[in-house]
N, CA and C atoms as an extended XYZ file, in Angstrom:
579
Properties=species:S:1:pos:R:3:atomname:S:1:resname:S:1:resid:I:1 pbc="F F F"
N         0.988       -1.322       -0.134 N   MET     1
C         0.070       -0.050        0.010 CA  MET     1
C         0.751        1.155        0.031 C   MET     1
N         0.532        1.980       -1.071 N   ALA     2
C         1.556        3.410       -1.122 CA  ALA     2
C         0.959        4.274        0.370 C   ALA     2
N         1.918        5.013        0.480 N   THR     3
C         1.613        5.991        1.618 CA  THR     3
C         1.711        7.642        1.527 C   THR     3
N         1.122        8.391        1.944 N   ALA     4
C         0.712        9.688        1.620 CA  ALA     4
C         2.052       10.413        1.426 C   ALA     4
N         3.262       10.197        1.960 N   SER     5
C         4.453       10.281        1.778 CA  SER     5
C         5.023       10.550        0.395 C   SER     5
N         4.330        9.568       -0.389 N   GLU     6
C         5.127        9.166       -1.535 CA  GLU     6
C         4.417       10.159       -2.517 C   GLU     6
N         3.511       11.310       -2.136 N   TYR     7
C         3.459       12.208       -3.277 CA  TYR     7
C         3.178       13.234       -2.682 C   TYR     7
N         4.338       13.660       -1.543 N   ASP     8
C         5.057       14.377       -1.118 CA  ASP     8
C         5.058       15.507       -2.402 C   ASP     8
N         4.681       16.793       -2.316 N   ILE     9
C         5.241       17.859       -3.548 CA  ILE     9
C         6.420       18.644       -2.747 C   ILE     9
N         8.006       18.454       -3.563 N   GLU    10
C         8.918       19.360       -3.140 CA  GLU    10
C         9.069       20.890       -3.079 C   GLU    10
N         9.004       20.901       -1.784 N   GLY    11
C         8.912       22.915       -1.840 CA  GLY    11
C         7.644       23.258       -0.544 C   GLY    11
N         6.596       21.810       -0.900 N   LEU    12
C         5.762       21.829       -0.221 CA  LEU    12
C         5.038       21.340        1.486 C   LEU    12
N         4.688       21.721        2.283 N   ASP    13
C         4.619       21.331        3.612 CA  ASP    13
C         3.496       21.616        4.133 C   ASP    13
N         2.649       20.553        3.757 N   LEU    14
C         1.310       21.176        4.491 CA  LEU    14
C         0.929       20.086        5.664 C   LEU    14
N         1.048       20.925        6.864 N   THR    15
C         1.046       19.992        8.032 CA  THR    15
C        -0.031       19.876        8.745 C   THR    15
N        -1.252       20.994        8.553 N   ASP    16
C        -2.097       20.663        9.551 CA  ASP    16
C        -3.238       20.133        8.801 C   ASP    16
N        -4.188       20.479        9.760 N   ASP    17
C        -5.535       19.313        9.479 CA  ASP    17
C        -6.609       20.185        8.977 C   ASP    17
N        -6.356       20.937        9.035 N   SER    18
C        -7.399       22.177        8.389 CA  SER    18
C        -6.815       23.102        7.303 C   SER    18
N        -7.857       23.421        6.457 N   TYR    19
C        -7.325       24.766        6.048 CA  TYR    19
C        -8.935       25.473        4.869 C   TYR    19
N        -8.639       26.710        4.874 N   THR    20
C        -9.417       27.593        4.077 CA  THR    20
C        -8.898       27.866        3.038 C   THR    20
N        -9.833       27.456        1.852 N   VAL    21
C        -9.871       27.776        0.451 CA  VAL    21
C       -10.258       28.914        0.160 C   VAL    21
N       -10.543       30.377       -0.387 N   GLU    22
C       -11.129       30.933       -0.723 CA  GLU    22
C       -10.919       31.161       -1.933 C   GLU    22
N       -11.830       31.843       -3.013 N   GLN    23
C       -11.799       32.273       -3.994 CA  GLN    23
C       -11.784       33.969       -4.273 C   GLN    23
N       -10.690       34.257       -5.163 N   SER    24
C       -11.058       35.795       -5.482 CA  SER    24
C       -12.336       36.555       -6.572 C   SER    24
N       -12.753       37.639       -6.024 N   LEU    25
C       -13.481       38.207       -6.311 CA  LEU    25
C       -13.882       38.229       -8.102 C   LEU    25
N       -12.921       38.167       -8.390 N   ILE    26
C       -12.611       38.565       -9.889 CA  ILE    26
C       -12.670       37.131      -10.999 C   ILE    26
N       -11.814       36.354      -10.606 N   ARG    27
C       -11.522       34.944      -11.369 CA  ARG    27
C       -11.465       34.360      -11.301 C   ARG    27
N       -11.504       32.808      -11.714 N   ASN    28
C       -10.997       31.663      -10.925 CA  ASN    28
C        -9.183       31.825      -10.428 C   ASN    28
N        -9.160       32.238       -9.206 N   LYS    29
C        -7.815       32.651       -8.748 CA  LYS    29
C        -8.020       32.681       -7.012 C   LYS    29
N        -7.269       31.555       -6.440 N   TYR    30
C        -7.704       31.161       -5.241 CA  TYR    30
C        -6.251       31.222       -4.289 C   TYR    30
N        -6.654       31.131       -3.059 N   LYS    31
C        -5.316       31.022       -1.625 CA  LYS    31
C        -5.784       29.878       -0.662 C   LYS    31
N        -4.837       29.417       -0.237 N   SER    32
C        -5.378       28.399        0.733 CA  SER    32
C        -4.505       29.067        1.973 C   SER    32
N        -5.248       29.179        3.088 N   MET    33
C        -4.234       29.142        4.211 CA  MET    33
C        -4.479       28.081        5.038 C   MET    33
N        -3.825       28.254        6.231 N   ASP    34
C        -3.537       26.779        7.268 CA  ASP    34
C        -4.689       27.565        8.469 C   ASP    34
N        -4.031       26.954        9.610 N   SER    35
C        -5.204       27.202       10.781 CA  SER    35
C        -5.366       28.671       11.038 C   SER    35
N        -3.966       28.887       11.270 N   GLY    36
C        -3.486       30.155       11.514 CA  GLY    36
C        -3.842       31.456       10.318 C   GLY    36
N        -3.786       30.995        9.639 N   GLY    37
C        -4.375       32.210        8.606 CA  GLY    37
C        -3.479       32.805        7.439 C   GLY    37
N        -2.111       31.819        8.010 N   SER    38
C        -0.985       32.336        6.822 CA  SER    38
C        -1.469       31.386        5.622 C   SER    38
N        -1.447       32.132        4.347 N   VAL    39
C        -1.528       31.776        3.099 CA  VAL    39
C         0.094       30.935        2.788 C   VAL    39
N        -0.331       29.040        2.202 N   VAL    40
C         0.435       28.467        2.080 CA  VAL    40
C         0.563       28.094        0.741 C   VAL    40
N        -0.794       28.600       -0.638 N   LEU    41
C        -0.597       28.249       -1.525 CA  LEU    41
C        -1.642       28.682       -2.223 C   LEU    41
N        -1.052       29.550       -3.392 N   ARG    42
C        -1.806       30.063       -4.335 CA  ARG    42
C        -1.963       29.377       -5.743 C   ARG    42
N        -3.276       29.392       -6.575 N   GLY    43
C        -3.324       28.949       -7.954 CA  GLY    43
C        -4.534       29.828       -8.216 C   GLY    43
N        -4.680       29.599       -9.781 N   LYS    44
C        -4.985       30.209      -10.588 CA  LYS    44
C        -5.496       29.494      -11.722 C   LYS    44
N        -6.522       29.637      -12.457 N   GLN    45
C        -7.026       28.884      -13.546 CA  GLN    45
C        -6.413       29.761      -14.913 C   GLN    45
N        -5.589       28.922      -15.633 N   LYS    46
C        -5.287       30.194      -16.950 CA  LYS    46
C        -6.000       30.075      -17.819 C   LYS    46
N        -6.599       31.214      -18.078 N   LEU    47
C        -7.880       32.032      -18.854 CA  LEU    47
C        -6.992       31.669      -20.964 C   LEU    47
N        -8.206       31.151      -21.747 N   PHE    48
C        -8.318       31.170      -22.839 CA  PHE    48
C        -7.483       30.010      -23.542 C   PHE    48
N        -7.098       28.591      -22.522 N   LYS    49
C        -6.302       27.973      -23.023 CA  LYS    49
C        -7.861       26.636      -23.281 C   LYS    49
N        -7.090       25.694      -24.390 N   LEU    50
C        -7.939       24.811      -24.747 CA  LEU    50
C        -7.783       23.302      -24.025 C   LEU    50
N        -6.794       23.229      -22.886 N   LYS    51
C        -6.821       22.502      -22.208 CA  LYS    51
C        -6.956       23.169      -20.792 C   LYS    51
N        -7.585       22.904      -19.772 N   GLU    52
C        -7.233       23.789      -18.418 CA  GLU    52
C        -6.376       23.697      -17.990 C   GLU    52
N        -5.627       24.556      -17.181 N   LYS    53
C        -4.508       24.138      -16.446 CA  LYS    53
C        -4.457       25.526      -15.437 C   LYS    53
N        -3.799       24.809      -14.279 N   PHE    54
C        -3.623       25.761      -13.512 CA  PHE    54
C        -2.604       25.451      -11.888 C   PHE    54
N        -1.461       26.894      -12.762 N   PRO    55
C        -0.137       26.540      -11.597 CA  PRO    55
C        -0.706       26.987      -10.319 C   PRO    55
N         0.155       26.192       -9.159 N   PHE    56
C         0.150       26.712       -7.704 CA  PHE    56
C         1.451       27.358       -7.684 C   PHE    56
N         1.635       28.127       -6.799 N   VAL    57
C         2.856       27.991       -5.834 CA  VAL    57
C         2.839       28.858       -4.641 C   VAL    57
N         3.840       28.930       -3.617 N   ASP    58
C         3.934       28.319       -2.368 CA  ASP    58
C         3.407       30.032       -1.935 C   ASP    58
N         3.874       30.453       -0.602 N   ASP    59
C         3.557       31.287       -0.114 CA  ASP    59
C         4.796       32.514       -0.332 C   ASP    59
N         5.933       32.210       -1.032 N   GLN    60
C         6.755       33.193       -1.389 CA  GLN    60
C         6.882       33.317       -2.913 C   GLN    60
N         5.392       32.833       -3.715 N   GLY    61
C         5.080       32.613       -5.223 CA  GLY    61
C         6.196       31.843       -5.794 C   GLY    61
N         6.795       30.875       -5.192 N   GLU    62
C         7.877       29.983       -6.055 CA  GLU    62
C         6.474       28.265       -6.304 C   GLU    62
N         6.884       28.433       -8.230 N   ASP    63
C         6.044       27.319       -8.306 CA  ASP    63
C         6.536       25.896       -7.444 C   ASP    63
N         5.120       25.080       -7.318 N   VAL    64
C         5.224       24.232       -6.916 CA  VAL    64
C         4.767       23.154       -7.612 C   VAL    64
N         3.177       23.040       -8.025 N   PHE    65
C         2.586       22.174       -8.827 CA  PHE    65
C         2.124       22.944       -9.773 C   PHE    65
N         1.350       22.009      -10.176 N   GLU    66
C         0.470       22.067      -11.802 CA  GLU    66
C        -0.603       21.121      -11.786 C   GLU    66
N        -1.926       21.920      -11.757 N   VAL    67
C        -3.134       20.754      -12.385 CA  VAL    67
C        -3.478       21.089      -13.987 C   VAL    67
N        -3.018       19.832      -14.694 N   GLU    68
C        -3.783       20.125      -16.222 CA  GLU    68
C        -4.271       19.181      -16.746 C   GLU    68
N        -5.664       19.253      -17.216 N   ALA    69
C        -6.680       18.484      -17.887 CA  ALA    69
C        -5.551       17.485      -18.877 C   ALA    69
N        -6.245       16.131      -18.861 N   THR    70
C        -5.439       15.528      -19.996 CA  THR    70
C        -6.034       15.405      -21.547 C   THR    70
N        -7.274       16.586      -21.384 N   GLY    71
C        -8.514       16.372      -22.542 CA  GLY    71
C        -8.399       17.704      -23.139 C   GLY    71
N        -8.526       18.364      -24.294 N   MET    72
C        -9.213       19.621      -24.472 CA  MET    72
C       -10.500       19.958      -24.089 C   MET    72
N       -10.901       21.203      -23.511 N   LEU    73
C       -12.091       21.603      -23.154 CA  LEU    73
C       -13.396       20.483      -22.514 C   LEU    73
N       -12.394       19.856      -21.458 N   ASP    74
C       -12.989       18.613      -20.821 CA  ASP    74
C       -13.850       19.325      -18.882 C   ASP    74
N       -14.945       19.090      -19.429 N   VAL    75
C       -15.181       19.339      -17.634 CA  VAL    75
C       -15.696       18.096      -16.959 C   VAL    75
N       -15.447       16.932      -17.609 N   ALA    76
C       -15.719       15.599      -16.969 CA  ALA    76
C       -14.738       14.727      -17.603 C   ALA    76
N       -14.156       14.801      -16.704 N   GLY    77
C       -12.294       14.225      -17.326 CA  GLY    77
C       -10.770       13.874      -16.180 C   GLY    77
N       -10.300       13.715      -16.907 N   ASN    78
C        -8.826       13.971      -16.191 CA  ASN    78
C        -7.970       14.897      -15.683 C   ASN    78
N        -7.382       15.162      -14.689 N   TYR    79
C        -6.581       16.392      -14.267 CA  TYR    79
C        -5.125       15.594      -13.917 C   TYR    79
N        -4.136       15.851      -14.384 N   VAL    80
C        -3.037       15.300      -13.497 CA  VAL    80
C        -2.265       16.673      -12.966 C   VAL    80
N        -1.826       16.228      -11.582 N   LEU    81
C        -1.533       16.809      -10.645 CA  LEU    81
C         0.513       16.671      -11.099 C   LEU    81
N         0.819       17.502      -11.380 N   ARG    82
C         2.393       17.369      -11.760 CA  ARG    82
C         3.432       18.245      -11.055 C   ARG    82
N         4.387       17.658       -9.871 N   ASP    83
C         5.284       18.850       -9.312 CA  ASP    83
C         6.009       19.335       -9.961 C   ASP    83
N         6.184       20.797       -9.806 N   SER    84
C         6.747       21.669      -10.895 CA  SER    84
C         8.209       21.540      -10.718 C   SER    84
N         8.469       21.412       -9.446 N   ARG    85
C        10.142       21.097       -9.381 CA  ARG    85
C        11.108       19.815       -9.794 C   ARG    85
N        10.377       18.740       -9.876 N   THR    86
C        10.757       17.597      -10.159 CA  THR    86
C         9.816       16.922      -11.675 C   THR    86
N         9.040       17.492      -12.290 N   ASP    87
C         8.260       17.687      -13.323 CA  ASP    87
C         7.840       16.158      -13.126 C   ASP    87
N         7.250       15.323      -11.976 N   GLU    88
C         6.693       14.276      -11.985 CA  GLU    88
C         5.252       14.236      -11.926 C   GLU    88
N         4.647       13.348      -12.337 N   ASP    89
C         3.113       13.502      -12.708 CA  ASP    89
C         3.150       12.454      -11.059 C   ASP    89
N         2.205       12.989       -9.947 N   LEU    90
C         1.931       12.451       -8.657 CA  LEU    90
C         0.704       11.681       -8.511 C   LEU    90
N        -0.217       12.546       -9.205 N   VAL    91
C        -1.690       12.359       -8.671 CA  VAL    91
C        -2.561       12.445       -9.937 C   VAL    91
N        -3.617       11.773      -10.186 N   VAL    92
C        -4.668       12.487      -11.301 CA  VAL    92
C        -6.287       12.528      -10.596 C   VAL    92
N        -6.591       13.851      -11.027 N   LEU    93
C        -7.681       13.850      -10.308 CA  LEU    93
C        -8.878       13.426      -11.511 C   LEU    93
N        -9.182       12.704      -10.873 N   ASP    94
C       -10.500       12.169      -12.117 CA  ASP    94
C       -12.006       12.546      -11.629 C   ASP    94
N       -12.331       13.415      -12.598 N   ASN    95
C       -13.775       14.033      -12.584 CA  ASN    95
C       -15.314       13.062      -12.830 C   ASN    95
N       -15.788       12.620      -12.571 N   ASP    96
C       -16.900       11.151      -12.643 CA  ASP    96
C       -18.223       11.994      -12.924 C   ASP    96
N       -18.495       13.326      -13.988 N   PHE    97
C       -19.637       14.119      -13.769 CA  PHE    97
C       -21.114       13.495      -14.039 C   PHE    97
N       -21.763       13.900      -13.370 N   SER    98
C       -23.102       13.866      -12.956 CA  SER    98
C       -24.027       15.125      -12.537 C   SER    98
N       -24.775       14.530      -12.754 N   ILE    99
C       -25.745       16.000      -12.371 CA  ILE    99
C       -26.653       15.894      -11.118 C   ILE    99
N       -26.647       14.373      -10.397 N   PHE   100
C       -26.980       14.037       -9.330 CA  PHE   100
C       -25.936       13.587       -8.780 C   PHE   100
N       -24.821       13.881       -8.789 N   GLN   101
C       -23.850       13.486       -7.745 CA  GLN   101
C       -22.336       14.170       -7.876 C   GLN   101
N       -21.746       14.756       -7.698 N   ASP   102
C       -20.590       15.060       -8.066 CA  ASP   102
C       -19.548       14.068       -7.060 C   ASP   102
N       -18.851       13.775       -7.983 N   THR   103
C       -17.522       12.505       -7.858 CA  THR   103
C       -16.034       13.168       -8.041 C   THR   103
N       -15.122       13.170       -7.257 N   TRP   104
C       -14.127       13.008       -7.779 CA  TRP   104
C       -13.012       12.027       -7.271 C   TRP   104
N       -12.102       11.647       -8.099 N   THR   105
C       -11.319       10.238       -7.602 CA  THR   105
C        -9.604       10.505       -7.611 C   THR   105
N        -8.959       10.496       -6.381 N   VAL   106
C        -7.645       10.662       -6.544 CA  VAL   106
C        -7.077        8.931       -6.644 C   VAL   106
N        -5.953        9.565       -8.249 N   ARG   107
C        -5.734        8.026       -8.451 CA  ARG   107
C        -4.131        8.309       -8.429 C   ARG   107
N        -3.469        7.195       -8.249 N   ASP   108
C        -1.766        7.368       -8.708 CA  ASP   108
C        -1.759        7.748      -10.412 C   ASP   108
N        -0.992        8.152      -10.273 N   ALA   109
C        -0.380        8.824      -11.845 CA  ALA   109
C         0.038        8.033      -12.828 C   ALA   109
N         1.106        7.008      -11.761 N   ASP   110
C         1.905        5.738      -12.769 CA  ASP   110
C         0.619        4.494      -12.951 C   ASP   110
N         0.307        3.734      -12.156 N   ASP   111
C        -0.531        3.076      -12.119 CA  ASP   111
C        -2.406        3.083      -11.968 C   ASP   111
N        -2.770        4.018      -12.024 N   GLY   112
C        -4.453        4.559      -11.791 CA  GLY   112
C        -5.212        3.754      -10.351 C   GLY   112
N        -4.527        3.553       -9.369 N   HIS   113
C        -4.967        2.791       -8.187 CA  HIS   113
C        -5.529        4.301       -7.498 C   HIS   113
N        -6.592        3.516       -6.619 N   GLU   114
C        -7.591        5.031       -5.901 CA  GLU   114
C        -6.952        5.103       -4.713 C   GLU   114
N        -6.450        6.478       -4.723 N   LEU   115
C        -5.777        6.747       -3.166 CA  LEU   115
C        -6.674        7.046       -2.428 C   LEU   115
N        -7.882        8.057       -2.965 N   ALA   116
C        -9.203        8.785       -2.301 CA  ALA   116
C       -10.063        9.341       -2.937 C   ALA   116
N       -11.792        9.573       -2.067 N   ARG   117
C       -12.559        9.545       -2.959 CA  ARG   117
C       -13.080       11.339       -3.134 C   ARG   117
N       -13.866       12.180       -3.460 N   ILE   118
C       -14.110       13.197       -2.776 CA  ILE   118
C       -15.929       13.306       -3.573 C   ILE   118
N       -16.999       12.971       -2.998 N   ASP   119
C       -18.307       13.063       -3.278 CA  ASP   119
C       -19.180       14.343       -2.449 C   ASP   119
N       -19.815       14.710       -3.185 N   SER   120
C       -20.706       15.439       -2.976 CA  SER   120
C       -22.345       15.202       -2.121 C   SER   120
N       -22.537       15.710       -0.910 N   ARG   121
C       -23.495       15.279       -0.369 CA  ARG   121
C       -24.779       14.857       -0.175 C   ARG   121
N       -24.851       14.543       -1.776 N   GLY   122
C       -26.208       13.944       -2.460 CA  GLY   122
C       -26.881       14.052       -3.745 C   GLY   122
N       -27.385       13.607       -4.354 N   ALA   123
C       -28.305       13.684       -5.373 CA  ALA   123
C       -29.346       15.017       -5.226 C   ALA   123
N       -29.963       14.784       -4.265 N   VAL   124
C       -31.422       16.298       -3.972 CA  VAL   124
C       -29.989       17.628       -4.381 C   VAL   124
N       -29.296       18.183       -3.029 N   VAL   125
C       -28.724       19.157       -3.213 CA  VAL   125
C       -27.882       19.228       -4.332 C   VAL   125
N       -27.544       18.531       -4.784 N   THR   126
C       -26.003       18.412       -6.174 CA  THR   126
C       -27.839       19.325       -7.147 C   THR   126
N       -28.786       18.701       -7.713 N   LEU   127
C       -29.944       18.822       -8.342 CA  LEU   127
C       -30.260       20.063       -8.497 C   LEU   127
N       -30.311       20.608       -6.832 N   MET   128
C       -31.074       21.930       -6.439 CA  MET   128
C       -30.253       22.907       -6.820 C   MET   128
N       -28.364       22.307       -6.826 N   ARG   129
C       -27.598       23.453       -6.981 CA  ARG   129
C       -27.464       23.628       -8.399 C   ARG   129
N       -27.530       22.580       -9.479 N   ASN   130
C       -27.581       22.670      -10.757 CA  ASN   130
C       -28.648       22.422      -11.565 C   ASN   130
N       -30.295       22.921      -11.294 N   LEU   131
C       -31.835       23.266      -11.637 CA  LEU   131
C       -32.111       24.556      -11.085 C   LEU   131
N       -31.875       24.728      -10.044 N   LEU   132
C       -32.939       25.973       -9.359 CA  LEU   132
C       -32.087       27.469      -10.179 C   LEU   132
N       -32.650       28.167      -10.361 N   PRO   133
C       -31.986       29.421      -10.661 CA  PRO   133
C       -31.022       30.157       -9.880 C   PRO   133
N       -31.072       30.101       -8.732 N   LEU   134
C       -30.280       30.393       -7.643 CA  LEU   134
C       -29.446       29.313       -6.963 C   LEU   134
N       -29.247       28.447       -7.645 N   GLY   135
C       -29.259       26.759       -7.239 CA  GLY   135
C       -27.403       26.947       -6.467 C   GLY   135
N       -26.588       27.886       -7.236 N   TRP   136
C       -25.622       28.113       -7.261 CA  TRP   136
C       -24.859       29.048       -5.740 C   TRP   136
N       -26.108       29.238       -4.905 N   LEU   137
C       -26.178       30.435       -3.550 CA  LEU   137
C       -25.749       28.895       -2.545 C   LEU   137
N       -25.911       27.794       -2.887 N   ILE   138
C       -25.994       26.233       -1.810 CA  ILE   138
C       -24.956       25.951       -1.535 C   ILE   138
N       -24.385       26.393       -0.368 N   PRO   139
C       -22.538       25.808       -0.479 CA  PRO   139
C       -23.039       24.390       -0.662 C   PRO   139
N       -21.327       23.928       -1.207 N   HIS   140
C       -21.199       23.092       -1.476 CA  HIS   140
C       -20.480       22.179       -0.233 C   HIS   140
N       -20.777       20.951        0.297 N   LYS   141
C       -20.136       19.764        0.910 CA  LYS   141
C       -19.869       18.664        0.242 C   LYS   141
N       -18.648       17.835        0.480 N   TYR   142
C       -17.993       17.225        0.239 CA  TYR   142
C       -17.025       15.935        0.828 C   TYR   142
N       -17.382       14.813        0.879 N   GLU   143
C       -17.031       13.721        2.278 CA  GLU   143
C       -15.694       13.480        1.361 C   GLU   143
N       -14.782       13.161        2.366 N   ILE   144
C       -13.316       12.511        1.388 CA  ILE   144
C       -12.671       11.278        2.554 C   ILE   144
N       -12.823       10.348        1.348 N   THR   145
C       -12.986        9.126        1.857 CA  THR   145
C       -11.190        8.342        1.172 C   THR   145
N       -10.935        7.050        1.949 N   ASP   146
C        -9.793        6.815        1.230 CA  ASP   146
C       -10.169        5.596        0.671 C   ASP   146
N        -9.357        5.382       -0.146 N   ALA   147
C        -9.678        3.894       -0.773 CA  ALA   147
C       -10.551        2.603       -0.633 C   ALA   147
N       -10.844        2.555        0.527 N   ASN   148
C       -11.344        1.748        1.008 CA  ASN   148
C       -12.894        2.363        1.653 C   ASN   148
N       -12.771        3.386        1.281 N   GLY   149
C       -14.388        3.984        1.898 CA  GLY   149
C       -14.388        4.482        3.071 C   GLY   149
N       -12.972        4.718        3.674 N   MET   150
C       -13.231        5.154        5.430 CA  MET   150
C       -13.417        6.454        5.358 C   MET   150
N       -14.065        7.330        6.274 N   HIS   151
C       -13.697        8.657        6.035 CA  HIS   151
C       -12.470        9.344        6.737 C   HIS   151
N       -11.967       10.286        5.921 N   VAL   152
C       -10.610       10.999        5.628 CA  VAL   152
C       -11.111       12.504        6.306 C   VAL   152
N       -12.189       13.033        5.536 N   GLY   153
C       -11.979       14.582        6.007 CA  GLY   153
C       -13.406       15.180        5.893 C   GLY   153
N       -13.343       16.455        5.134 N   THR   154
C       -14.936       16.974        4.836 CA  THR   154
C       -14.233       18.300        3.765 C   THR   154
N       -15.192       18.741        2.988 N   ILE   155
C       -14.606       20.195        2.314 CA  ILE   155
C       -16.204       20.932        2.381 C   ILE   155
N       -16.132       22.161        3.275 N   GLU   156
C       -17.355       22.352        3.205 CA  GLU   156
C       -17.399       23.746        2.571 C   GLU   156
N       -18.860       23.879        2.072 N   GLY   157
C       -18.551       25.726        1.482 CA  GLY   157
C       -19.292       26.319        2.207 C   GLY   157
N       -18.895       27.627        2.150 N   GLN   158
C       -19.225       28.117        3.432 CA  GLN   158
C       -20.258       29.779        2.462 C   GLN   158
N       -21.473       30.198        3.351 N   LEU   159
C       -22.073       30.993        2.602 CA  LEU   159
C       -21.296       32.494        2.165 C   LEU   159
N       -21.142       33.015        1.549 N   SER   160
C       -20.060       34.205        1.070 CA  SER   160
C       -20.389       34.560       -0.037 C   SER   160
N       -19.779       35.821       -0.282 N   VAL   161
C       -19.605       36.390       -1.719 CA  VAL   161
C       -19.000       35.926       -2.325 C   VAL   161
N       -18.286       35.868       -1.859 N   ARG   162
C       -16.637       34.711       -3.086 CA  ARG   162
C       -16.739       33.346       -2.329 C   ARG   162
N       -16.313       32.450       -3.256 N   ASP   163
C       -16.158       30.815       -2.721 CA  ASP   163
C       -15.288       30.895       -1.719 C   ASP   163
N       -15.812       29.917       -0.344 N   ARG   164
C       -14.953       30.112        0.185 CA  ARG   164
C       -15.378       28.473        0.911 C   ARG   164
N       -14.125       27.622        0.936 N   TYR   165
C       -14.397       26.364        1.744 CA  TYR   165
C       -13.267       26.009        2.511 C   TYR   165
N       -13.900       25.030        3.772 N   GLU   166
C       -13.273       24.917        4.775 CA  GLU   166
C       -13.203       23.546        4.590 C   GLU   166
N       -11.452       23.261        4.558 N   ILE   167
C       -11.255       21.591        4.317 CA  ILE   167
C       -10.354       21.144        5.567 C   ILE   167
N       -11.374       20.266        6.354 N   THR   168
C       -11.036       19.785        7.400 CA  THR   168
C       -10.785       17.999        7.206 C   THR   168
N        -9.363       17.580        7.503 N   ILE   169
C        -8.440       16.173        7.232 CA  ILE   169
C        -8.290       15.451        8.672 C   ILE   169
N        -9.531       14.569        8.964 N   ASP   170
C        -9.582       14.072       10.082 CA  ASP   170
C        -8.565       13.289       10.610 C   ASP   170
N        -8.142       12.144        9.382 N   ASP   171
C        -7.487       10.737        9.195 CA  ASP   171
C        -6.954       10.889        7.922 C   ASP   171
N        -5.888       11.246        7.820 N   ALA   172
C        -5.109       11.694        6.498 CA  ALA   172
C        -3.572       10.808        6.403 C   ALA   172
N        -3.829        9.714        7.149 N   SER   173
C        -2.656        8.906        7.403 CA  SER   173
C        -2.270        8.414        5.928 C   SER   173
N        -3.375        7.593        5.131 N   PRO   174
C        -2.907        7.126        3.970 CA  PRO   174
C        -3.407        7.663        2.883 C   PRO   174
N        -3.582        9.440        3.038 N   VAL   175
C        -4.208       10.283        1.370 CA  VAL   175
C        -3.253       11.378        1.669 C   VAL   175
N        -2.912       11.277        0.702 N   PRO   176
C        -2.084       12.958        0.197 CA  PRO   176
C        -2.766       13.814        0.462 C   PRO   176
N        -2.563       15.304        1.409 N   LYS   177
C        -3.004       16.018        1.538 CA  LYS   177
C        -3.128       17.225        0.381 C   LYS   177
N        -1.808       17.114       -0.154 N   GLU   178
C        -1.443       18.452       -1.224 CA  GLU   178
C        -2.658       18.213       -2.655 C   GLU   178
N        -2.850       16.667       -3.215 N   PRO   179
C        -3.861       16.864       -3.947 CA  PRO   179
C        -5.683       16.996       -3.368 C   PRO   179
N        -5.868       16.955       -1.950 N   ILE   180
C        -6.928       17.426       -1.605 CA  ILE   180
C        -7.254       18.640       -2.006 C   ILE   180
N        -6.333       19.806       -0.995 N   VAL   181
C        -6.436       21.114       -0.997 CA  VAL   181
C        -5.818       21.416       -2.431 C   VAL   181
N        -5.456       20.621       -3.285 N   ALA   182
C        -5.158       21.327       -4.861 CA  ALA   182
C        -6.882       20.737       -5.587 C   ALA   182
N        -7.328       19.799       -5.114 N   ALA   183
C        -8.767       19.250       -5.253 CA  ALA   183
C       -10.018       20.489       -5.348 C   ALA   183
N        -9.970       20.835       -4.309 N   ALA   184
C       -11.058       21.964       -3.453 CA  ALA   184
C       -11.069       23.545       -4.539 C   ALA   184
N       -10.077       23.807       -4.896 N   MET   185
C        -9.637       24.755       -6.247 CA  MET   185
C       -10.122       24.529       -7.163 C   MET   185
N        -9.688       23.220       -7.872 N   VAL   186
C        -9.842       22.651       -9.183 CA  VAL   186
C       -11.507       22.673       -9.391 C   VAL   186
N       -11.955       21.593       -8.391 N   ILE   187
C       -13.405       21.238       -8.411 CA  ILE   187
C       -14.262       22.758       -8.744 C   ILE   187
N       -13.886       23.918       -7.675 N   ASP   188
C       -14.600       25.023       -7.844 CA  ASP   188
C       -14.816       25.966       -8.995 C   ASP   188
N       -13.555       25.667       -9.396 N   ALA   189
C       -12.789       26.066      -10.935 CA  ALA   189
C       -13.763       25.316      -12.214 C   ALA   189
N       -13.132       24.054      -12.139 N   ILE   190
C       -14.475       23.762      -13.049 CA  ILE   190
C       -15.688       23.691      -13.528 C   ILE   190
N       -16.243       23.312      -11.903 N   GLN   191
C       -17.861       23.261      -12.354 CA  GLN   191
C       -18.364       24.376      -11.923 C   GLN   191
N       -17.638       25.397      -12.211 N   GLY   192
C       -18.137       26.787      -11.980 CA  GLY   192
C       -18.571       27.002      -10.629 C   GLY   192
N       -18.679       26.468       -9.157 N   ASN   193
C       -19.438       26.825       -8.078 CA  ASN   193
C       -19.554       28.361       -7.746 C   ASN   193
């Protein structure tokens, strides 16, 4: 069984058990703060690209990783998380698009085995978010589970002018934190939340 440390990103050390992800008011630009309020990660969606691309930098503005779609103009697809310093593909964020359930699977980039899943809270809420005129105002809530379906943590949207998510990791021993924090930003940008 792979350990979370095998997916560490060089130059990034996410040791907290809770993070806040906040979107900029203007575009798909995000920052992630640790429990003390210090910015640990920033990311933004590159505009006008056929393939979705999200470069991420640390608190000093140094490149740490990027997430890039494997296909062009792909809402439901795979997004590779690549360490910017080693140029190694670490994980794949696999989006299983449905209007009933938002499901993302975090997979090993080499052999594709599942490391974690990120599932929205259910069909009724997902349908209301997708179909009601002001459904986008309903905050998202996701459960994070490991490959065996055991609870790892949550990603909870907050009702605010800009998208804001609280990420809580209750037990992350088998799950790499960096892809989970990145996934919160990528999910929000891709699904236009």
